[in-house]
DRENDO-1510 file (C-alpha; in Angstrom, 1 decimal, always signed):
<recs>
REC; n; res; u; v; w
REC; 1; MET; +1.9; -15.0; -4.3 .
REC; 2; LEU; +1.9; -15.4; -0.6 .
REC; 3; ASN; -1.3; -14.2; +1.1 .
REC; 4; ARG; -0.1; -11.2; +3.1 .
REC; 5; ARG; -3.7; -10.1; +3.9 .
REC; 6; SER; -4.9; -13.1; +5.9 .
REC; 7; SER; -7.0; -12.0; +8.9 .
REC; 8; VAL; -6.7; -15.4; +10.5 .
REC; 9; ALA; -2.9; -15.3; +10.5 .
REC; 10; ALA; -3.1; -11.7; +11.7 .
REC; 11; ARG; -4.9; -12.6; +14.9 .
REC; 12; ARG; -1.9; -14.8; +15.9 .
REC; 13; HIS; +0.5; -11.9; +15.7 .
REC; 14; ALA; +1.7; -10.5; +19.1 .
REC; 15; PRO; +2.0; -6.7; +19.5 .
REC; 16; ILE; +5.7; -7.1; +19.5 .
REC; 17; ALA; +5.7; -8.4; +16.0 .
REC; 18; LEU; +3.8; -5.3; +14.8 .
REC; 19; ILE; +6.3; -3.0; +16.6 .
REC; 20; GLU; +9.3; -4.8; +15.0 .
REC; 21; VAL; +7.8; -4.3; +11.5 .
REC; 22; ASP; +7.1; -0.7; +12.3 .
REC; 23; ARG; +10.8; -0.2; +13.4 .
REC; 24; ALA; +11.9; -1.9; +10.2 .
REC; 25; ILE; +9.8; +0.4; +8.1 .
REC; 26; THR; +11.6; +3.4; +9.7 .
REC; 27; ASP; +15.0; +1.8; +9.2 .
REC; 28; LEU; +14.3; +1.2; +5.5 .
REC; 29; ARG; +12.9; +4.8; +5.0 .
REC; 30; ARG; +16.2; +6.3; +6.3 .
REC; 31; GLY; +18.4; +4.0; +4.1 .
REC; 32; GLY; +19.2; +1.5; +6.8 .
REC; 33; LEU; +19.7; -2.3; +6.5 .
REC; 34; VAL; +17.6; -5.0; +8.1 .
REC; 35; VAL; +17.8; -8.8; +8.3 .
REC; 36; ILE; +14.7; -10.8; +7.3 .
REC; 37; ARG; +14.4; -14.4; +8.5 .
REC; 38; GLY; +12.4; -16.7; +6.2 .
REC; 39; PRO; +11.6; -20.4; +6.4 .
REC; 40; ASP; +13.9; -21.1; +3.4 .
REC; 41; ALA; +16.6; -18.5; +4.0 .
REC; 42; SER; +17.6; -15.3; +5.9 .
REC; 43; ILE; +18.5; -12.3; +3.8 .
REC; 44; LEU; +20.1; -8.9; +4.2 .
REC; 45; VAL; +17.9; -6.1; +2.9 .
REC; 46; GLN; +18.0; -2.4; +1.8 .
REC; 47; ALA; +15.4; -0.5; -0.1 .
REC; 48; ALA; +16.6; +0.1; -3.6 .
REC; 49; GLU; +15.3; +3.7; -3.5 .
REC; 50; ALA; +17.6; +4.6; -0.6 .
REC; 51; ILE; +20.8; +3.1; -2.0 .
REC; 52; THR; +23.8; +5.4; -2.4 .
REC; 53; PRO; +27.3; +4.6; -3.6 .
REC; 54; ASP; +28.6; +4.4; +0.0 .
REC; 55; SER; +25.7; +2.3; +1.2 .
REC; 56; PHE; +25.9; -0.1; -1.8 .
REC; 57; ALA; +29.6; -0.6; -1.0 .
REC; 58; ARG; +28.8; -1.4; +2.6 .
REC; 59; PHE; +26.0; -3.7; +1.6 .
REC; 60; SER; +28.2; -5.6; -0.8 .
REC; 61; MET; +30.9; -6.0; +1.9 .
REC; 62; LEU; +28.5; -7.3; +4.5 .
REC; 63; ALA; +26.8; -9.6; +2.0 .
REC; 64; GLY; +30.0; -11.3; +1.1 .
REC; 65; GLY; +28.8; -12.1; -2.4 .
REC; 66; ARG; +26.9; -10.6; -5.4 .
REC; 67; PRO; +23.5; -9.2; -4.2 .
REC; 68; LEU; +20.2; -9.9; -5.8 .
REC; 69; LEU; +17.4; -7.3; -6.5 .
REC; 70; ALA; +13.9; -8.2; -5.5 .
REC; 71; ILE; +11.2; -6.5; -7.6 .
REC; 72; THR; +7.6; -7.1; -8.4 .
REC; 73; GLN; +6.5; -8.9; -11.6 .
REC; 74; HIS; +4.8; -5.6; -12.7 .
REC; 75; ARG; +8.2; -3.9; -12.5 .
REC; 76; ALA; +9.9; -6.8; -14.2 .
REC; 77; ALA; +7.3; -6.6; -17.0 .
REC; 78; ALA; +8.0; -2.9; -17.4 .
REC; 79; LEU; +11.7; -3.8; -17.8 .
REC; 80; ASN; +10.8; -6.5; -20.4 .
REC; 81; LEU; +12.0; -9.2; -18.1 .
REC; 82; ALA; +8.7; -11.0; -17.6 .
REC; 83; GLU; +5.2; -11.2; -19.0 .
REC; 84; ALA; +2.6; -8.8; -17.5 .
REC; 85; PRO; +1.2; -10.7; -14.5 .
REC; 86; ARG; -2.3; -11.0; -13.2 .
REC; 87; GLU; -2.9; -9.2; -10.0 .
REC; 88; PRO; -1.9; -9.5; -7.3 .
REC; 89; ALA; +1.6; -9.7; -8.7 .
REC; 90; GLY; +4.4; -11.8; -7.2 .
REC; 91; THR; +8.1; -11.1; -6.7 .
REC; 92; MET; +11.1; -11.8; -8.9 .
REC; 93; LEU; +14.8; -11.9; -7.9 .
REC; 94; LEU; +17.2; -10.5; -10.4 .
REC; 95; SER; +20.9; -11.5; -10.5 .
REC; 96; LEU; +22.9; -8.3; -11.2 .
REC; 97; PRO; +25.8; -7.8; -13.6 .
REC; 98; ALA; +29.2; -7.4; -12.1 .
REC; 99; GLU; +29.4; -3.7; -13.1 .
REC; 100; THR; +26.2; -2.8; -11.1 .
REC; 101; ASP; +26.3; +0.5; -9.2 .
REC; 102; ALA; +23.9; +2.6; -7.2 .
REC; 103; ARG; +22.5; +4.4; -10.2 .
REC; 104; PHE; +21.9; +1.2; -12.1 .
REC; 105; LEU; +19.9; -0.1; -9.2 .
REC; 106; ARG; +17.8; +3.0; -9.1 .
REC; 107; TYR; +17.1; +2.6; -12.8 .
REC; 108; LEU; +15.8; -0.9; -12.2 .
REC; 109; ALA; +13.5; +0.3; -9.4 .
REC; 110; ASP; +12.3; +3.7; -10.8 .
REC; 111; PRO; +10.8; +4.5; -14.2 .
REC; 112; ALA; +11.9; +8.1; -13.7 .
REC; 113; GLU; +15.4; +7.1; -14.6 .
REC; 114; LEU; +14.4; +7.1; -18.2 .
REC; 115; ALA; +17.8; +8.3; -19.5 .
REC; 116; LEU; +19.3; +5.0; -18.8 .
REC; 117; ILE; +16.8; +2.9; -20.8 .
REC; 118; ALA; +18.4; +3.6; -24.2 .
REC; 119; LYS; +22.0; +3.3; -22.8 .
REC; 120; THR; +21.9; +0.3; -20.6 .
REC; 121; ARG; +21.6; -3.3; -21.7 .
REC; 122; LEU; +20.1; -5.2; -18.8 .
REC; 123; ALA; +22.1; -8.4; -18.2 .
REC; 124; ALA; +19.9; -9.8; -15.4 .
REC; 125; LYS; +18.7; -13.4; -15.0 .
REC; 126; GLY; +15.6; -14.3; -13.0 .
REC; 127; VAL; +16.0; -16.4; -9.8 .
REC; 128; ARG; +13.2; -18.1; -7.9 .
REC; 129; PRO; +12.3; -16.0; -4.8 .
REC; 130; GLY; +11.5; -17.3; -1.4 .
REC; 131; GLU; +9.3; -15.9; +1.4 .
REC; 132; ALA; +12.0; -13.6; +2.7 .
REC; 133; ALA; +12.3; -11.9; -0.7 .
REC; 134; GLU; +8.5; -11.5; -0.9 .
REC; 135; ALA; +8.7; -9.9; +2.5 .
REC; 136; ALA; +11.5; -7.6; +1.5 .
REC; 137; VAL; +9.4; -6.1; -1.3 .
REC; 138; GLU; +6.4; -6.0; +1.0 .
REC; 139; LEU; +8.4; -4.1; +3.6 .
REC; 140; ALA; +9.4; -1.5; +0.9 .
REC; 141; LYS; +5.7; -1.1; +0.1 .
REC; 142; LEU; +4.8; -0.7; +3.8 .
REC; 143; ALA; +7.5; +2.0; +4.0 .
REC; 144; ARG; +5.8; +3.8; +1.0 .
REC; 145; LEU; +8.9; +3.4; -1.0 .
REC; 146; LEU; +9.3; +2.0; -4.5 .
REC; 147; PRO; +8.7; -1.8; -4.3 .
REC; 148; ALA; +12.2; -3.0; -4.9 .
REC; 149; ALA; +14.9; -4.2; -2.4 .
REC; 150; LEU; +18.5; -5.1; -2.6 .
REC; 151; THR; +18.9; -8.5; -1.0 .
REC; 152; ALA; +21.7; -11.0; -0.1 .
REC; 153; ARG; +21.2; -14.5; +1.1 .
REC; 154; LEU; +22.8; -15.3; +4.5 .
REC; 155; GLY; +23.3; -18.5; +6.5 .
REC; 156; ARG; +21.2; -18.6; +9.6 .
REC; 157; ARG; +24.2; -18.3; +12.0 .
REC; 158; ASP; +25.8; -15.7; +9.8 .
REC; 159; ALA; +22.5; -13.7; +9.8 .
REC; 160; ALA; +22.3; -13.7; +13.6 .
REC; 161; ALA; +25.9; -12.8; +14.0 .
REC; 162; LEU; +25.7; -10.0; +11.4 .
REC; 163; ALA; +22.6; -8.5; +13.0 .
REC; 164; ARG; +24.3; -8.5; +16.4 .
REC; 165; ARG; +27.6; -7.1; +15.2 .
REC; 166; GLU; +26.1; -4.4; +13.0 .
REC; 167; GLY; +23.2; -3.5; +15.3 .
REC; 168; LEU; +20.6; -4.5; +12.6 .
REC; 169; LEU; +17.0; -5.3; +13.3 .
REC; 170; SER; +16.2; -8.9; +12.5 .
REC; 171; LEU; +12.6; -9.9; +12.0 .
REC; 172; ALA; +10.5; -12.8; +10.6 .
REC; 173; ALA; +9.2; -12.7; +7.0 .
REC; 174; ALA; +5.8; -13.9; +8.2 .
REC; 175; ASP; +5.5; -10.9; +10.5 .
REC; 176; ILE; +6.0; -8.5; +7.6 .
REC; 177; LEU; +3.7; -10.4; +5.2 .
REC; 178; GLY; +1.0; -10.4; +7.9 .
REC; 179; TYR; +1.5; -6.9; +9.1 .
REC; 180; GLU; -1.3; -5.0; +7.4 .
REC; 181; ALA; -3.9; -7.5; +8.4 .
REC; 182; ALA; -2.5; -7.7; +12.0 .
REC; 183; ALA; -2.5; -4.0; +12.3 .
REC; 184; ALA; -6.1; -3.8; +11.0 .
REC; 185; VAL; -7.5; -6.2; +13.6 .
REC; 186; SER; -5.6; -4.4; +16.3 .
REC; 187; LEU; -7.3; -1.1; +15.6 .
REC; 188; ARG; -8.8; +0.6; +18.7 .
REC; 189; ARG; -10.7; +3.9; +19.3 .
REC; 190; VAL; -8.3; +6.4; +20.7 .
REC; 191; ALA; -10.1; +9.8; +20.5 .
REC; 192; GLU; -13.4; +11.3; +19.4 .
REC; 193; ALA; -14.9; +14.7; +19.3 .
REC; 194; ARG; -17.9; +16.6; +17.9 .
REC; 195; VAL; -16.8; +18.5; +14.7 .
REC; 196; PRO; -19.7; +20.4; +13.0 .
REC; 197; LEU; -19.3; +20.3; +9.2 .
REC; 198; GLU; -20.7; +22.5; +6.6 .
REC; 199; GLY; -24.0; +20.9; +5.7 .
REC; 200; ALA; -23.7; +18.3; +8.5 .
REC; 201; GLU; -23.5; +20.1; +11.8 .
REC; 202; GLU; -24.3; +17.0; +13.9 .
REC; 203; THR; -21.0; +15.2; +13.2 .
REC; 204; GLN; -18.5; +13.4; +15.3 .
REC; 205; ILE; -15.1; +12.2; +14.3 .
REC; 206; VAL; -13.7; +9.0; +15.9 .
REC; 207; ALA; -10.0; +8.2; +15.5 .
REC; 208; PHE; -8.7; +4.6; +15.3 .
REC; 209; ARG; -5.1; +3.6; +15.9 .
REC; 210; PRO; -3.3; +0.2; +15.5 .
REC; 211; SER; -1.6; -1.3; +18.6 .
REC; 212; ASP; +1.9; -0.5; +17.2 .
REC; 213; GLY; +1.1; +3.2; +17.2 .
REC; 214; GLY; +1.0; +3.3; +13.4 .
REC; 215; VAL; -1.2; +5.4; +11.0 .
REC; 216; GLU; -4.7; +6.4; +12.2 .
REC; 217; HIS; -7.9; +6.0; +10.3 .
REC; 218; LEU; -11.0; +8.2; +10.9 .
REC; 219; ALA; -14.7; +7.5; +11.2 .
REC; 220; ILE; -16.9; +10.5; +10.4 .
REC; 221; LEU; -20.2; +9.9; +12.1 .
REC; 222; ILE; -23.0; +12.1; +10.7 .
REC; 223; GLY; -26.3; +12.4; +12.6 .
REC; 224; ASN; -27.2; +9.5; +14.8 .
REC; 225; PRO; -27.2; +6.3; +12.6 .
REC; 226; ASP; -29.0; +3.3; +14.0 .
REC; 227; PRO; -26.9; +0.1; +13.9 .
REC; 228; ALA; -30.1; -1.9; +13.8 .
REC; 229; VAL; -30.7; -0.9; +10.2 .
REC; 230; PRO; -28.4; -0.8; +7.2 .
REC; 231; VAL; -26.3; +2.4; +7.5 .
REC; 232; LEU; -25.5; +4.6; +4.6 .
REC; 233; THR; -21.7; +4.3; +4.4 .
REC; 234; ARG; -18.8; +5.7; +2.3 .
REC; 235; LEU; -15.3; +4.3; +2.3 .
REC; 236; HIS; -13.0; +7.2; +1.2 .
REC; 237; SER; -9.3; +6.8; +0.8 .
REC; 238; GLU; -7.4; +10.0; +1.7 .
REC; 239; CYS; -6.3; +12.1; -1.2 .
REC; 240; PHE; -4.2; +15.1; -0.2 .
REC; 241; THR; -4.3; +16.6; -3.7 .
REC; 242; GLY; -8.0; +16.2; -4.3 .
REC; 243; ASP; -9.5; +16.5; -0.8 .
REC; 244; LEU; -7.3; +19.3; +0.5 .
REC; 245; LEU; -6.0; +21.2; -2.6 .
REC; 246; GLY; -9.0; +20.7; -4.9 .
REC; 247; SER; -7.0; +19.0; -7.6 .
REC; 248; LEU; -8.9; +18.5; -10.9 .
REC; 249; ARG; -6.9; +15.4; -11.8 .
REC; 250; CYS; -9.3; +13.2; -9.9 .
REC; 251; ASP; -12.8; +13.2; -8.5 .
REC; 252; CYS; -11.8; +12.6; -4.9 .
REC; 253; GLY; -12.7; +16.0; -3.4 .
REC; 254; GLU; -16.1; +16.0; -5.0 .
REC; 255; GLN; -16.7; +12.4; -3.8 .
REC; 256; LEU; -15.7; +13.3; -0.3 .
REC; 257; ARG; -17.8; +16.5; +0.0 .
REC; 258; GLY; -20.7; +14.9; -2.0 .
REC; 259; ALA; -20.7; +11.9; +0.4 .
REC; 260; ILE; -21.0; +14.1; +3.4 .
REC; 261; ARG; -23.9; +16.0; +1.8 .
REC; 262; GLU; -25.6; +12.7; +0.8 .
REC; 263; ILE; -25.3; +11.1; +4.2 .
REC; 264; ALA; -26.6; +14.3; +5.9 .
REC; 265; ARG; -29.6; +14.3; +3.5 .
REC; 266; ALA; -30.3; +10.7; +4.4 .
REC; 267; GLY; -30.5; +11.6; +8.0 .
REC; 268; GLY; -27.2; +10.0; +9.1 .
REC; 269; GLY; -24.5; +7.5; +8.3 .
REC; 270; VAL; -20.8; +7.1; +8.4 .
REC; 271; LEU; -17.9; +8.1; +6.2 .
REC; 272; LEU; -14.6; +6.2; +6.9 .
REC; 273; TYR; -11.6; +8.3; +6.0 .
REC; 274; MET; -8.9; +5.7; +5.3 .
REC; 275; ALA; -5.2; +6.5; +5.4 .
REC; 276; GLN; -4.5; +4.8; +2.0 .
REC; 277; GLU; -3.3; +7.6; -0.2 .
REC; 278; GLY; -3.0; +6.9; -3.9 .
REC; 279; ARG; -4.9; +3.6; -3.8 .
REC; 280; GLY; -2.5; +2.5; -1.1 .
REC; 281; ILE; +0.9; +3.4; -2.6 .
REC; 282; GLY; +1.4; +6.7; -0.7 .
REC; 283; LEU; +1.6; +10.3; -1.7 .
REC; 284; VAL; +5.1; +10.4; -3.0 .
REC; 285; ASN; +4.5; +7.4; -5.2 .
REC; 286; LYS; +1.2; +8.9; -6.4 .
REC; 287; LEU; +3.2; +12.0; -7.5 .
REC; 288; ARG; +5.5; +9.6; -9.4 .
REC; 289; ALA; +2.5; +8.0; -11.0 .
REC; 290; TYR; +1.2; +11.4; -12.0 .
REC; 291; GLN; +4.5; +12.1; -13.8 .
REC; 292; LEU; +4.2; +8.8; -15.7 .
REC; 293; GLN; +0.6; +9.7; -16.6 .
REC; 294; ASP; +1.8; +13.0; -18.0 .
REC; 295; SER; +4.1; +11.0; -20.3 .
REC; 296; GLY; +1.2; +8.9; -21.6 .
REC; 297; PHE; +0.4; +6.1; -19.2 .
REC; 298; ASP; -3.1; +5.7; -17.7 .
REC; 299; THR; -3.7; +5.3; -14.0 .
REC; 300; VAL; -3.4; +1.6; -13.9 .
REC; 301; ASP; -0.3; +1.4; -16.2 .
REC; 302; ALA; +1.4; +4.1; -14.2 .
REC; 303; ASN; +1.1; +2.2; -10.9 .
REC; 304; GLU; +2.3; -1.0; -12.6 .
REC; 305; GLN; +5.3; +0.8; -14.2 .
REC; 306; LEU; +6.3; +1.7; -10.6 .
REC; 307; GLY; +6.0; -1.9; -9.6 .
REC; 308; PHE; +2.7; -1.7; -7.7 .
REC; 309; ASP; -0.6; -3.5; -8.3 .
REC; 310; ALA; -3.2; -1.2; -9.8 .
REC; 311; ASP; -4.9; -1.0; -6.4 .
REC; 312; GLU; -3.0; -1.7; -3.2 .
REC; 313; ARG; -5.7; -0.8; -0.8 .
REC; 314; LEU; -6.8; -3.1; +2.1 .
REC; 315; TYR; -10.4; -3.2; +3.3 .
REC; 316; LEU; -10.0; -5.1; +6.5 .
REC; 317; PRO; -9.3; -1.9; +8.5 .
REC; 318; ALA; -12.6; -0.4; +7.3 .
REC; 319; ALA; -14.4; -3.6; +8.2 .
REC; 320; GLU; -12.9; -3.6; +11.7 .
REC; 321; MET; -13.9; +0.0; +12.3 .
REC; 322; LEU; -17.5; -0.7; +11.2 .
REC; 323; ARG; -17.6; -3.7; +13.6 .
REC; 324; GLN; -16.4; -1.6; +16.5 .
REC; 325; LEU; -19.1; +1.0; +15.6 .
REC; 326; ARG; -21.6; -1.9; +15.5 .
REC; 327; PHE; -22.5; -1.2; +11.8 .
REC; 328; LEU; -22.6; -4.8; +10.4 .
REC; 329; ARG; -25.0; -4.0; +7.5 .
REC; 330; VAL; -24.4; -1.1; +5.2 .
REC; 331; ARG; -25.7; +0.7; +2.2 .
REC; 332; LEU; -22.4; +1.5; +0.4 .
REC; 333; LEU; -21.9; +4.7; -1.5 .
REC; 334; THR; -19.6; +3.6; -4.2 .
REC; 335; ASN; -19.1; +2.9; -7.9 .
REC; 336; ASN; -16.5; +0.2; -7.3 .
REC; 337; PRO; -17.9; -3.3; -7.2 .
REC; 338; GLU; -14.6; -4.5; -5.5 .
REC; 339; LYS; -15.4; -2.4; -2.4 .
REC; 340; VAL; -18.7; -4.2; -2.2 .
REC; 341; ALA; -17.1; -7.6; -2.6 .
REC; 342; ALA; -14.2; -6.8; -0.2 .
REC; 343; LEU; -16.5; -5.7; +2.6 .
REC; 344; ASN; -18.6; -8.8; +2.2 .
REC; 345; ARG; -15.5; -10.9; +2.3 .
REC; 346; CYS; -14.5; -9.2; +5.6 .
REC; 347; GLY; -17.9; -9.9; +7.2 .
REC; 348; ILE; -19.7; -6.7; +6.6 .
REC; 349; ALA; -23.0; -7.2; +4.7 .
REC; 350; VAL; -23.5; -4.8; +1.9 .
REC; 351; VAL; -27.2; -4.8; +1.3 .
REC; 352; GLU; -27.2; -2.2; -1.4 .
REC; 353; ARG; -24.7; -0.3; -3.6 .
REC; 354; VAL; -25.6; +3.4; -3.8 .
REC; 355; PRO; -24.2; +5.1; -7.0 .
REC; 356; HIS; -21.8; +8.0; -6.3 .
REC; 357; VAL; -21.1; +9.6; -9.7 .
REC; 358; PHE; -19.9; +13.1; -10.5 .
REC; 359; PRO; -19.4; +14.7; -13.9 .
REC; 360; ALA; -15.9; +15.1; -15.5 .
REC; 361; ASN; -14.3; +18.5; -15.2 .
REC; 362; GLY; -12.1; +18.8; -18.3 .
REC; 363; HIS; -9.0; +17.4; -16.6 .
REC; 364; ASN; -10.1; +14.0; -15.3 .
REC; 365; GLU; -11.9; +12.5; -18.3 .
REC; 366; ARG; -9.1; +9.9; -18.9 .
REC; 367; TYR; -8.9; +9.2; -15.2 .
REC; 368; LEU; -12.6; +8.4; -15.0 .
REC; 369; ARG; -12.6; +6.5; -18.3 .
REC; 370; THR; -9.8; +4.3; -16.9 .
REC; 371; LYS; -11.8; +3.7; -13.7 .
REC; 372; ALA; -14.6; +2.4; -15.9 .
REC; 373; THR; -12.8; +0.4; -18.5 .
REC; 374; ARG; -9.9; -1.0; -16.6 .
REC; 375; SER; -11.0; -1.0; -12.9 .
REC; 376; GLY; -14.6; -2.0; -13.4 .
REC; 377; HIS; -16.1; +1.1; -11.8 .
REC; 378; LEU; -19.8; +1.6; -12.7 .
REC; 379; LEU; -19.8; +5.1; -14.1 .
</recs>
């Protein structure tokens, strides 16, 4: 699969490229169409999740031929169209049967459309994807939609003319594939304030925002940590259900509050609160994954049934925040060896892994077991 997380490529992206991708994300979320320009082809794109009978009719008319559906290899495996891939998974293009309609497309994208599984025989054939198709699926992920996109190949002149005539945003595939890394290295401090916390009254929160005005990440500085020595650090991905509501399905709330207590006891450190809900798939998709878990899938399988990798998080934003805070060596509060490896790859030296384990509560035993047996967490 194309490397969409290259920090080197990201540094070559101008701010305008980030803004164009951000605009395309908005267009996709509201059911709009965009044109993606790749080195091999230009394509017309709409998120499969947003397709309606009317929009599908319009798409087919503008496409001038039979559309293709871009999905991940994980979703293709769930539909028995491919072998289960190793992560990170690539993209497949499916040719669609003549009788395809909007509901059939939603079935292909969404495991919640279970009623169609027994009634529909999938007559689809795999087609080799290009960079533009990879970018179409990535754009759907960035929009926190299901990772599936209706696509149609266009000639270069036709693509430019169509975009002008229909008022569609046209953007480069490379800008989409490099967006997350480019946004990470563009992070800047935009606000900070003293916020006394229970058990950690000497606390300051610093907000970081990418240059396109996208989602902010937060650094919670406890005490007065010294950048000259390895700083006790926790990377915490936001969890609305666990952190705010106290959900018992996960251990996130306990990990968040426990990390604050532990850092305060140590005399200071930093907790990075990252806007990467549901291991990077977003809150709505996390709720979809919960529904699948209730029907028998574990955490990893549920994400893959939806078409996502088991973990879609990116650690470059955390590394960039630590660099700007001058914390280049850390003692990392985590049970996840991948966090240690990822920070090291991003140029932050993890000198020690500090265990961060909490007991099961009667509702999250399977969740914790999956973390240990399938995600390699040291519990």
